[in-house]
C-alpha positions in Angstrom: 18.2 -1.1 11.2 17.7 -4.9 11.1 15.1 -6.6 9.0 12.9 -7.0 12.1 12.7 -3.3 12.6 11.9 -2.7 8.9 8.2 -3.4 8.2 7.8 -4.8 4.7 5.2 -3.0 2.5 4.0 -3.6 -1.1 3.6 -0.3 -3.1 1.4 -0.5 -6.2 1.1 2.4 -8.6 1.1 2.4 -12.4 2.8 5.8 -12.5 6.6 5.1 -12.4 7.5 8.5 -11.1 4.9 8.5 -8.3 5.8 5.0 -7.3 9.5 5.8 -7.2 9.1 9.0 -5.1 6.7 7.3 -2.7 9.1 4.3 -2.4 11.9 6.7 -1.6 9.9 8.5 1.1 8.9 5.2 2.7 12.5 3.7 2.5 13.9 6.8 4.1 11.4 6.3 6.9 12.7 2.8 7.5 10.3 0.6 5.5 11.3 -2.3 3.2 9.4 -1.4 0.0 8.5 -3.9 -2.7 7.2 -2.2 -5.8 4.7 -3.2 -8.5 3.2 -1.3 -11.4 0.2 -3.6 -11.8 -2.2 -5.4 -9.4 -1.3 -8.8 -10.8 2.4 -8.3 -10.0 1.5 -7.2 -6.5 -0.4 -10.4 -5.9 2.7 -12.4 -7.0 4.9 -10.4 -4.7 2.5 -10.9 -1.8 2.4 -14.7 -2.5 6.2 -14.9 -2.2 6.7 -12.5 0.7 4.5 -13.7 3.6 6.0 -11.1 6.0 4.4 -8.1 4.2 2.5 -6.0 6.7 0.9 -3.3 4.5 -0.4 -3.1 0.9 -0.4 0.4 -0.5 -2.3 0.6 -3.8 -3.4 3.3 -6.2 -7.1 3.0 -6.9 -7.2 3.6 -10.6 -4.8 1.4 -12.6 -4.9 -0.1 -16.1 -5.4 -3.8 -16.6 -8.0 -6.3 -15.5 -7.8 -5.3 -11.8 -8.0 -1.9 -10.2 -6.9 -1.1 -6.6 -10.2 -2.2 -5.1 -10.1 -5.5 -7.0 -6.5 -6.0 -5.7 -7.5 -5.3 -2.2 -10.4 -7.8 -2.3 -8.2 -10.6 -3.6 -5.4 -9.7 -1.2 -7.7 -9.6 1.8 -9.3 -13.0 0.9 -5.8 -14.6 0.8 -4.1 -12.7 3.6 -6.8 -11.5 6.1 -4.3 -9.8 8.4 -2.8 -7.7 5.7 -3.4 -4.0 6.3 -4.4 -2.0 3.2 -4.1 1.6 2.2 -5.7 3.1 -0.9 -4.0 6.1 -2.5 -6.0 8.2 -5.0 -5.8 11.5 -6.8 -9.5 11.6 -7.4 -10.7 12.8 -4.1 -11.9 11.2 -0.9 -15.3 10.2 0.3 -16.5 11.9 3.5 -15.4 8.9 5.5 -11.7 8.2 5.3 -12.1 4.5 6.1 -14.0 2.3 3.7 -14.0 -1.0 2.0 -13.5 -3.4 4.9 -11.8 -0.8 7.1 -9.0 0.2 4.7 -7.4 3.6 4.9 -7.7 6.1 1.9 -5.1 8.8 1.5 -5.5 11.5 -1.1 -2.8 12.4 -3.7 -0.9 14.6 -3.5 -0.1 13.6 0.1 2.1 15.1 2.7 5.1 12.8 3.1 5.0 12.9 6.9 1.3 12.1 6.9 1.8 9.2 4.6 4.7 7.8 6.7 2.7 8.1 9.9 -0.3 6.4 8.4 1.7 3.5 7.0 3.6 3.2 10.3 0.3 3.0 12.2 -1.0 0.3 9.8 2.3 -1.7 10.1 2.1 -1.6 13.9 -1.6 -2.7 13.8 -0.6 -5.6 11.6 2.2 -6.7 13.9 
């Protein structure tokens, strides 16, 4: 697959194991995955990789910024960036929230995750 066919995503999760497994799933599905353990690192990655289509972020993370804070800052700087929240703490009744971002519950079905990310990447194209 060439770089054009591999949508670039940023994956943010403070749990190294969860992040590694999720990155493997997405890479096997053909995504170019850039990983970050903290929101601040994700912003740095986004600033130097203007071709990122999707930001996938855990909601609860240590440090000064959680996933919602990261999403707000990212959307301010890159309005066309598609954002997916991933959380192990349940979902609200509506699956879309926070300026039309998608929320996927952990643990997630790998095929469901890939399909959701693919849809967001296509929408961002």
